[in-house]
C-alpha positions in Angstrom: -9.2 63.1 -38.2 -8.1 59.3 -40.1 -5.6 57.8 -38.5 -2.6 57.3 -41.0 -0.7 54.5 -39.1 -1.1 51.1 -41.0 -2.8 48.7 -38.9 -1.1 45.5 -38.3 -1.1 42.2 -35.7 1.8 42.5 -33.7 4.5 45.4 -33.3 7.8 43.8 -30.6 10.1 46.0 -29.1 13.7 44.7 -28.1 16.4 46.2 -26.0 18.6 44.1 -29.1 17.3 42.1 -32.2 19.9 39.7 -33.7 18.2 38.9 -37.5 21.0 36.6 -38.1 20.8 38.0 -41.7 22.8 39.6 -42.8 25.7 38.0 -40.5 26.9 39.3 -37.3 24.5 42.3 -37.1 23.3 43.4 -33.5 20.4 45.8 -33.6 19.4 48.1 -30.4 16.2 49.7 -29.8 14.9 48.2 -33.1 11.4 46.6 -33.5 9.4 43.8 -35.8 6.6 44.5 -37.2 4.1 41.4 -37.7 1.2 41.2 -39.9 -0.7 37.7 -40.8 2.1 35.7 -39.3 4.8 37.3 -41.1 7.6 40.2 -41.6 6.7 43.5 -42.6 9.1 46.0 -41.3 12.2 45.9 -38.8 13.2 49.8 -37.7 13.7 51.7 -34.9 11.1 52.0 -32.6 10.7 55.3 -33.0 9.7 54.8 -36.4 7.6 51.6 -35.6 5.0 53.5 -33.4 4.9 56.6 -35.7 4.0 54.4 -38.5 2.1 51.1 -37.3 -1.2 50.9 -35.3 -0.7 47.2 -33.5 -3.2 45.5 -32.2 -0.6 44.0 -29.9 2.5 45.5 -28.9 5.1 43.6 -26.5 7.9 45.6 -25.3 10.6 44.3 -24.3 13.0 47.0 -22.8 15.9 44.3 -21.5 15.3 41.1 -23.5 17.2 39.8 -27.2 15.2 38.5 -29.7 16.4 36.3 -32.4 14.9 33.8 -34.7 12.8 30.4 -33.6 15.5 27.5 -33.0 15.3 24.5 -34.6 16.2 21.4 -33.5 17.9 19.8 -37.0 17.3 15.7 -35.5 15.4 14.7 -32.9 13.2 11.4 -32.2 10.6 13.2 -30.5 8.3 10.3 -28.8 11.3 9.0 -27.0 10.9 12.0 -24.4 8.8 8.8 -23.2 12.1 6.8 -22.3 14.5 9.7 -21.0 16.9 7.8 -19.2 15.2 4.9 -19.4 19.2 3.0 -19.7 21.8 5.8 -19.0 25.5 5.5 -18.8 25.8 2.6 -21.6 27.8 2.3 -25.0 25.1 3.1 -28.4 24.7 -0.5 -29.8 24.4 -1.9 -25.8 21.8 1.2 -25.0 20.5 0.2 -28.8 20.3 -3.4 -28.9 19.6 -4.3 -25.2 17.1 -1.5 -23.6 15.7 0.9 -26.1 14.8 -1.5 -29.2 13.0 -4.0 -26.6 11.4 -1.3 -24.8 9.9 -0.2 -28.5 8.8 -3.0 -29.9 6.8 -3.5 -26.0 5.5 0.1 -25.9 5.6 1.8 -30.0 1.8 2.6 -30.6 0.0 5.2 -32.4 -0.8 7.1 -28.9 2.6 6.5 -27.5 3.9 8.7 -30.0 1.4 11.2 -30.0 1.8 11.9 -26.1 5.4 11.6 -26.3 5.7 14.0 -29.2 3.4 16.2 -27.1 5.3 15.8 -24.3 8.7 17.0 -26.7 6.8 20.2 -28.3 5.9 21.5 -24.9 10.0 21.0 -24.0 11.1 22.7 -26.9 8.7 25.4 -27.4 9.4 26.6 -23.5 13.3 26.4 -24.9 13.0 28.8 -27.5 13.0 25.8 -30.8 9.9 26.4 -33.0 10.6 24.0 -35.8 12.1 20.5 -35.5 13.0 17.3 -37.5 11.7 14.1 -36.6 12.4 10.5 -37.4 10.0 8.1 -35.7 7.4 5.7 -35.8 3.9 6.8 -36.7 4.7 10.0 -38.5 0.5 10.6 -38.5 0.6 11.0 -34.6 3.9 13.1 -34.7 2.2 15.6 -37.1 -0.6 15.4 -35.1 1.3 16.4 -31.6 2.9 19.3 -33.5 0.1 20.2 -34.9 -1.8 20.6 -31.6 1.1 22.3 -30.0 1.3 25.1 -32.8 4.9 24.0 -33.5 6.6 23.9 -36.7 7.5 20.2 -37.6 9.5 18.6 -40.4 7.8 15.4 -40.3 10.5 12.3 -41.0 8.9 9.4 -43.2 11.1 6.5 -41.6 12.8 3.8 -43.4 13.9 0.9 -41.9 14.3 -3.1 -43.1 13.4 -4.6 -39.6 9.2 -5.1 -38.8 7.8 -2.8 -36.3 4.4 -2.2 -34.3 4.3 0.3 -37.5 5.2 -1.2 -40.7 6.2 -4.6 -41.6 9.2 -3.9 -44.2 10.9 -1.1 -45.8 8.3 -0.6 -48.7 5.5 -0.7 -46.1 7.4 2.1 -44.1 7.7 4.1 -47.3 4.0 3.7 -48.7 2.2 4.6 -44.9 5.0 7.3 -44.6 3.6 8.9 -48.0 -0.1 8.8 -47.5 0.9 10.5 -44.5 2.5 13.2 -46.5 -0.7 13.3 -48.6 -3.1 13.6 -46.4 -1.3 16.8 -44.4 -0.1 18.8 -47.4 -2.1 21.3 -46.9 -1.2 21.7 -43.0 1.1 25.1 -43.1 3.4 24.0 -40.2 4.3 21.0 -41.8 6.7 20.0 -43.9 8.2 16.5 -44.5 11.5 14.5 -44.9 12.1 11.0 -46.2 14.3 9.2 -43.3 16.0 6.0 -44.2 17.6 5.7 -40.5 20.9 4.7 -40.9 23.3 2.8 -43.9 23.3 -0.5 -41.1 19.7 -0.6 -41.4 19.1 0.1 -44.7 19.3 -1.9 -47.6 20.9 -0.3 -51.2 17.2 -1.2 -53.3 15.2 0.8 -50.2 17.8 3.3 -50.4 17.4 3.7 -54.5 13.6 3.9 -53.9 14.2 6.9 -51.4 16.5 8.7 -53.7 14.4 8.1 -56.5 11.3 9.8 -54.3 13.4 12.4 -52.7 13.8 13.8 -56.5 10.3 13.3 -57.9 8.6 15.4 -54.8 12.0 17.1 -53.9 12.1 16.2 -50.0 15.2 16.4 -48.0 16.9 13.2 -46.9 17.2 12.4 -42.9 20.2 10.1 -41.9 22.6 8.7 -39.4 26.0 8.1 -41.1 29.7 7.7 -39.3 28.1 8.0 -35.4 30.6 5.3 -34.1 33.6 3.3 -35.1 31.7 0.2 -34.8 29.0 1.3 -37.9 32.4 2.0 -40.0 34.2 -1.1 -39.3 31.1 -3.3 -39.7 30.7 -1.4 -43.5 34.1 -2.2 -44.7 33.4 -6.1 -43.4 29.9 -5.8 -45.2 30.4 -3.6 -48.3 34.1 -3.6 -48.5 33.8 0.4 -48.0 33.1 2.8 -45.4 29.1 4.3 -45.0 29.8 7.9 -47.1 31.6 6.1 -49.8 28.5 3.4 -50.3 26.2 6.2 -50.3 28.3 8.3 -52.6 28.2 5.5 -55.2 24.3 5.1 -54.7 24.0 8.5 -55.5 22.6 9.8 -52.4 25.0 12.5 -51.4 23.8 16.0 -52.7 22.4 19.5 -51.1 19.4 16.7 -50.5 21.1 15.4 -47.7 21.1 15.8 -44.1 23.9 13.8 -42.7 23.1 12.9 -38.6 26.2 12.9 -36.1 29.1 12.7 -38.7 31.1 12.5 -36.0 33.8 9.9 -37.5 34.9 11.3 -41.3 38.3 11.5 -42.8 39.9 14.6 -44.4 38.7 13.4 -47.9 35.2 12.4 -46.5 34.7 16.2 -45.4 35.4 17.5 -48.6 33.3 15.2 -50.5 30.1 16.0 -48.2 31.0 20.1 -49.0 31.1 18.9 -52.7 28.1 18.1 -52.7 26.4 20.3 -50.9 25.2 18.0 -47.9 23.9 19.5 -44.6 25.2 17.9 -41.3 23.2 17.8 -37.8 25.9 18.0 -34.8 24.5 16.7 -32.0 27.2 17.5 -29.6 25.6 16.3 -26.0 24.3 12.8 -27.6 27.4 12.2 -29.2 29.1 13.1 -26.0 26.4 10.9 -23.6 27.1 7.7 -25.9 30.6 8.0 -26.2 30.4 8.5 -29.7 32.8 11.3 -30.5 33.2 14.8 -31.1 32.4 15.9 -34.7 34.8 17.6 -36.4 32.9 20.3 -36.5 35.4 23.1 -37.2 37.1 21.4 -40.5 33.3 21.2 -41.9 32.6 24.6 -41.2 36.2 25.2 -42.8 34.9 23.4 -46.0 31.7 25.0 -46.4 29.6 22.2 -44.8 25.9 23.4 -44.0 25.5 22.6 -40.4 22.6 22.7 -38.0 22.0 21.7 -34.5 20.0 18.7 -33.4 19.6 17.3 -29.7 18.9 13.7 -30.7 16.1 12.1 -28.3 15.4 12.9 -24.8 16.9 9.5 -24.7 20.0 10.0 -25.5 20.6 13.3 -24.3 18.6 13.8 -21.8 17.4 17.3 -23.1 15.7 18.5 -25.8 17.7 21.9 -25.4 19.3 23.9 -28.6 20.6 26.9 -26.4 22.5 23.7 -24.2 23.5 22.5 -27.9 25.1 25.8 -29.0 27.3 26.1 -25.7 28.5 23.0 -26.1 28.9 22.9 -30.0 31.5 26.1 -29.8 33.2 24.7 -27.0 34.0 21.7 -28.2 35.0 23.3 -31.8 37.6 25.5 -30.0 39.1 22.6 -28.3 39.3 20.3 -31.4 40.6 22.9 -33.5 42.7 24.5 -31.2 41.3 27.8 -31.7 39.4 29.8 -29.9 37.9 31.6 -32.6 37.0 28.5 -34.1 33.1 28.5 -34.0 32.3 31.8 -33.0 28.8 33.0 -31.3 27.2 34.4 -34.2 28.5 31.2 -36.3 27.1 28.7 -33.7 23.4 31.0 -33.2 23.5 30.7 -37.4 24.0 27.2 -37.0 21.2 27.4 -34.7 18.3 28.8 -37.0 19.5 29.4 -40.4 21.4 26.5 -41.1 19.1 24.0 -39.8 16.1 26.1 -41.8 18.5 26.0 -45.1 19.0 22.1 -44.3 15.6 21.5 -44.5 14.7 23.5 -47.4 12.8 26.3 -45.6 15.4 29.3 -45.2 13.0 31.3 -47.6 10.2 31.0 -44.8 11.9 30.5 -41.5 15.5 30.6 -39.8 16.1 34.8 -39.7 14.5 38.0 -39.0 13.6 39.7 -42.7 11.2 40.9 -44.2 8.5 38.3 -45.9 9.8 35.6 -43.6 6.9 33.6 -41.2 7.8 35.4 -37.6 9.1 32.7 -35.9 10.6 34.2 -33.1 11.7 33.7 -29.1 12.7 36.6 -26.8 15.2 36.1 -23.8 15.6 37.8 -20.5 18.7 39.6 -19.9 17.6 40.9 -16.4 18.2 38.1 -14.3 21.2 38.5 -11.7 22.9 35.6 -13.2 23.1 36.9 -16.6 24.5 40.6 -15.9 26.3 42.8 -16.6 25.8 42.3 -20.8 28.4 43.6 -23.0 27.6 41.3 -26.0 24.7 39.9 -26.1 25.2 37.1 -28.7 28.2 35.8 -26.7 26.1 36.2 -23.4 23.3 34.0 -25.7 25.5 31.4 -26.0 27.8 31.3 -23.1 25.7 32.6 -20.5 21.8 32.5 -21.0 20.0 28.9 -20.6 16.5 27.8 -21.6 15.1 29.4 -18.5 15.9 32.8 -19.3 12.9 32.0 -22.5 10.4 34.7 -21.9 8.4 34.7 -25.1 7.9 32.4 -28.1 5.9 33.2 -31.3 5.2 30.9 -34.3 4.1 32.3 -37.5 3.3 35.1 -35.6 1.3 33.7 -33.2 2.2 33.6 -29.4 2.9 30.2 -28.0 4.9 31.3 -24.9 4.7 34.1 -22.6 6.5 35.2 -19.7 8.2 31.8 -19.8 4.5 29.6 -19.8 3.0 28.1 -22.4 -0.1 29.5 -23.8 -2.2 26.6 -25.1 -0.7 23.5 -23.6 -2.0 21.5 -20.9 1.3 20.9 -18.6 -0.7 19.0 -16.0 -2.6 16.3 -18.3 1.3 15.8 -20.0 2.4 15.4 -16.7 -0.4 12.8 -15.8 0.5 11.2 -19.3 3.8 10.9 -18.6 3.0 9.1 -15.2 1.3 6.8 -16.7 3.2 5.5 -19.4 6.4 5.5 -16.5 4.6 3.1 -14.8 3.6 0.9 -17.9 7.0 0.7 -19.3 9.1 0.3 -15.7 6.5 -0.6 -13.3 
């Protein structure tokens, strides 16, 4: 007798599935069917086994399945500078430690090796997509493709020279050439990445804006991270950075404003009115004593908020699960409302909102028909996470990246039982040791 079961590549059966879309939904004893890297069904398990014949079937009886996490802001290669100069204010940290180390050591090899380390760390922590801003974007892209992780490659722009480029025009020209070479890589997308208002001149911002409109790219930019940045902008330009960006035409749905810590009420309303996104990086903001971003107020105004780790040099973990918990807790304290940012909302920030900021929400960010199968399973049968009454609350307030069990990117498994399937961790450890000896003999 000929089987009438539909052949597919992968069937994942999980105790709980949180699709993120629709909001607030938790599916019990359901399955996700995947074929050619995309989700073709989300149905009860008994229906799935009666309808599909999968090449690979994974039964996750005590697991929670969620969309892949999106790290909306990082400088991945700076994993090689993790812990180099801790417990210092931002500008002291940058000017006297990080920038000198970068001037001495950053190269294409530095970026490739550091990004490879970061990709391994992120995949093991359930991050399936990251938005990067750093020198040598070609090397970032090569490491991401080799790791099998989705990446938005930032085409960095600053005015000062580096080992990579001489001036803002040179940065942009080299970045655009990288984009042209890599347009056909299925896991890569691109952002224009002017570093910050205090490192980019008006003329360069004008060119970035023109390019963003011409080739439809997001603009990834640090804004209002410190009070000093705002004071310096007032002295130099006679206005706060967000007002300068507004006058230059950069406030739009294309803008991903990173940090956005020091905002006045009218600035929050302005970001909302222009459809801007914010990349909230709570651990980095706290560690550098930059402050606490007004996330509850931003959310109340309807600003799209994603989560980022910033770099391992300022965090020191590339761990979006940790950022989820911290973001929810800080919003409660700052607003005085325990329900300010609930568990479902902060999960959406870590997934769909990040995808939306990058213009990728048609393909990733939720478990939905037709989307790419970027998926993460977390174990809930650990004694440190039992009993479980609400799996989404447990995800945000109890679980850690050590509970990440399985990870898929575009339907291809990258982590199995907590271990990377393809990356050579021993080689990455060796490279880290070599760079440590070079940077601080």
